[in-house]
C-alpha positions as CSV (number, residue, x, y, z in Angstrom):
1,M,128.8,-96.6,-17.4
2,V,126.9,-99.7,-18.2
3,L,125.1,-99.5,-14.8
4,I,123.9,-95.9,-15.5
5,I,122.7,-96.8,-18.9
6,A,120.9,-99.8,-17.5
7,I,119.1,-97.7,-14.8
8,L,118.2,-95.0,-17.3
9,N,116.8,-97.6,-19.6
10,D,114.8,-99.2,-16.9
11,G,113.4,-95.7,-15.9
12,T,112.3,-95.0,-19.5
13,I,110.7,-98.4,-19.8
14,M,108.8,-98.1,-16.6
15,T,107.4,-94.6,-17.6
16,I,106.0,-96.0,-20.9
17,S,104.8,-99.2,-19.5
18,K,101.6,-97.5,-18.2
19,D,99.3,-96.2,-20.9
20,R,95.7,-95.2,-20.8
21,V,94.6,-96.5,-24.2
22,K,91.1,-97.6,-24.4
23,P,90.7,-101.0,-26.1
24,S,88.9,-101.1,-29.4
25,P,85.6,-102.9,-29.5
26,K,86.7,-105.0,-32.6
27,P,90.1,-106.4,-33.5
28,D,92.3,-104.0,-35.3
29,S,93.9,-104.9,-38.6
30,W,96.9,-103.7,-40.5
31,K,96.4,-101.8,-43.7
32,L,99.2,-103.6,-45.4
33,N,98.3,-102.6,-49.0
34,E,98.5,-98.9,-48.0
35,I,101.7,-99.4,-46.1
36,F,103.4,-101.2,-49.0
37,A,102.2,-98.8,-51.6
38,M,103.4,-95.8,-49.6
39,G,106.8,-97.6,-49.1
40,I,107.1,-98.2,-52.8
41,V,106.3,-94.6,-53.6
42,I,108.8,-93.2,-51.1
43,G,111.5,-95.6,-52.1
44,T,111.1,-94.9,-55.7
45,Y,111.2,-91.1,-55.1
46,L,114.4,-91.5,-52.9
47,A,116.1,-93.7,-55.6
48,M,115.3,-91.2,-58.3
49,V,116.6,-88.3,-56.2
50,T,119.8,-90.2,-55.5
51,V,120.4,-90.9,-59.1
52,L,119.5,-87.3,-60.0
53,F,122.0,-85.9,-57.4
54,Y,124.6,-88.4,-58.5
55,W,124.4,-87.3,-62.2
56,A,124.0,-83.6,-61.3
């Protein structure tokens, strides 16, 4: 079973290892402010919905 999983894993890794992405002319940067803000919004929403369903 482990051998089958290893072979399937190797097959999937080999299929995604070749991409046709064109490199960007300038270095990419993370938009961390946007990511953190969206995480806080979604986390707050999920916490409020959980409390709402708990008390309902």
